[in-house]
N, C-alpha and C positions, 0 to 999 in steps of 0.2 A: 602434532598440528598446534601452532602456536595458538594464544587467546585471539590475537589479532585477525590471523587467517579465519579461524572459526567464526569470530564476528563477522566478518567480511562475508564469507560464505552464507551464514544464516540470514543476514539482513539482506542481502542480493536476492537470494531465493525467494525469501519472503515477500520483497518488494514487487518482484518479477512475477510471483504469482498473484499478488493483489490487482496489479496493474493489468497483468495479462495482455500483452500486446495484441496477441491474437484475437481477440474480443474486441479491441479497438479498432480492428482494421475494417470492420463492415461500415460501421460509424464513420470512421474517417473518409472511406471511399464515397459515401453518400453525401457527406458535407462538402466535398472539395469537386463532385461532379461538375463536368462542364467547365471546369477552372483550367487557364494553362498550366504547362508543366512547371514553370517558374512559380506560379502561386501556390501550386500543389507542395512543391518543396520547402516554401517560405512557411507554409502552415503546419507542416511536419515538424520543421527546425523551432518555431516558436512554440508550438505546444509544448515541446520537450524541455524548452528553455523556461518558461512559465513553471513546469511541473518541477523543474530541477530548484529553481529559485524559492518555491514553496516548500521543497523538501528541506532543503537548508535553513529555512526560516523555522520551522518547526523543530529541527535537530538542534539549532543553537539556543534558542528561546523556549523550547518545550518545558525545561525544569522552572523557569521565570514564570511561565503561564500556570503551572500547577501552583506555586506558591501564591499568586496574585488570587487564584480562585480557591487557595486552602483545599486542594484536592491530593489525598495520598496516592502515592504510586500503586498501591494495591488496587484501588478503585479504578484508576486509568487503564490497568490491566484486564479488570473483570468487564468494564465497559468497552474496551478494545476488542476483547474477546467475543463480546456479544455481537459488536459490529462486524468483525471479521466472520463469525459463523453466520450470520445474515448474508454478508457478500456472497459467502462460500455456497449458500442454500440458494441463492437468486442466479450465481453462474451454474449450478448443477442442475436447476429447473428453472429458467429465466420465465418470469410472468409476463403474461401478454401485453399488459399496460406499462411495462418497462421498469418499474421500480427505482432503485439506487441507480441504475445503469441506463441512462438515457438512449433509446435505440433509434429515434426519428432524425430528420433533417432539422436545422437550425436556419433560419434564414434572418439575414442582418445580424451587426455586431461581430465582435471579432471572434470567430468559431475556434480559434487557436486557443483562447484563453476558456470561454465557455460553449460547449461543453467538453472540448478535448483536454485541455489541461486540467480543469475541474468541473465535474467530478470523475471523468471516465478514467484520467491518468493519476491523479492524486485526488483521493476521496476519502470519505471518513475511516476506512480501514488502513489507508497509508499515515494519516495523521495520527491516530491511537498507536500505530507502529513506533513511529518515529519519537511522539512523546514519551512512550515507554521506554525507547532505547536511549533517548536523551538523558532520562534519569539513572538508568543502569549505567552509562558511562560515567556520569558523576559521581557514582559511587565506587567505580572502579580504580585499584592502584594506579594503573597506567592510562590515566585519563586522556594525554595527549595522543597517545599511539591507537587507542580506542577510536578517538575522534577521526583520527586520519583514516583507519579502516573503514569505518562508516561512511565518510566521505566518499572514498573510494568506491564503497559499494552502491551508493545513491547515483553516482557519476556514471559507473558502469551499467546499472539498470537503465539509467535513461539512455544511454547510448544504445543499448539494444531495442529500447522502445522507439528510439530514432529510426535505425534501421529497418525494423518491422515496419515501419510507417512508410518510409522512402521507398521500399519495395513491396509495398502492400499489393499492389496489382499482380507482379509475378508470383508473391506467395498465395494469394487467393486463386489465381488459375491452376497452380501445383498442387495443393492440396483440398481446394473447393469449399464451400461453405459447410459440407457435412464434416470435412475433416477438420475445421475450425470450431464447429458446434461439439465434436466428440472432445477435442483438445480443451475446451473450455469447461466442459462437464468434469473432466478428469479434475483440472485444475481447481475447480470448485469444491470437491471432495476434500482436497488437501487444504484448501483455505478454511474450511469449515472445520476440519481437525486442528488446525493450528488455532484457531479462534477458541474452541472448547479447551485447549489446554491453557491458554491464556486466563480462560476463565477459571478454572481448577486452581492454577498458581497464583492468581490473585486472591481467589477465597481463602485459600491456606495461609498465605502471608497475612491477609487481614484478622484472621482469626487467631494467629500465633501469639498474640499480645494477651487475649483471652484466656487463653489454654495455660500460658505462665500463671496468670491470676489465679485460675482454677488450682493449679497445683499448689501454690502457696496458701491458698483458702484450705485445701484439704489437709495441708501439712500442718496448719494451725488447729 
């Protein structure tokens, strides 16, 4: 398996797990309740388009943001891991108050952008993942091909999310709310596991210079 294919699969599965289209279905159906079919499709299309644009913004300008705020990549991975872990715990055991993932109806405003595109489809977990991925791509030798693979993963993820929202009612009828709840909890477990992996990798990367300095001090 080439590095580009591996990157595509890794980013696609990570974003799909974070977005979790099954989790968005009940919220989406509540927001479009009573609206005509054309309006429902428009909301689904716009929400995915907004999330797609936000994803590419952070993929393209993620490293620039790190430089502006002078944040090392290792800290982005640690913070991103903390956010992913929290999102995973919330998916596994959702709080009654809603937490990071809003569950109530939103009246007024553009529901395609808030809350569907942000924060349901593109929240803190996706932001941290894409900034970390942008920094990794900048450090790779095949930067252009890695960027193409990451872009394809984002587009594929949003296409899958759009299909889930477009066919939300048949999906809900077929698997039921209990099926969505079970799938959401399973996804939450793996999202939390990915978050913990990011925390440990970021911590090890942050401590490596100090480890090298300690060895030099001991040698002296």
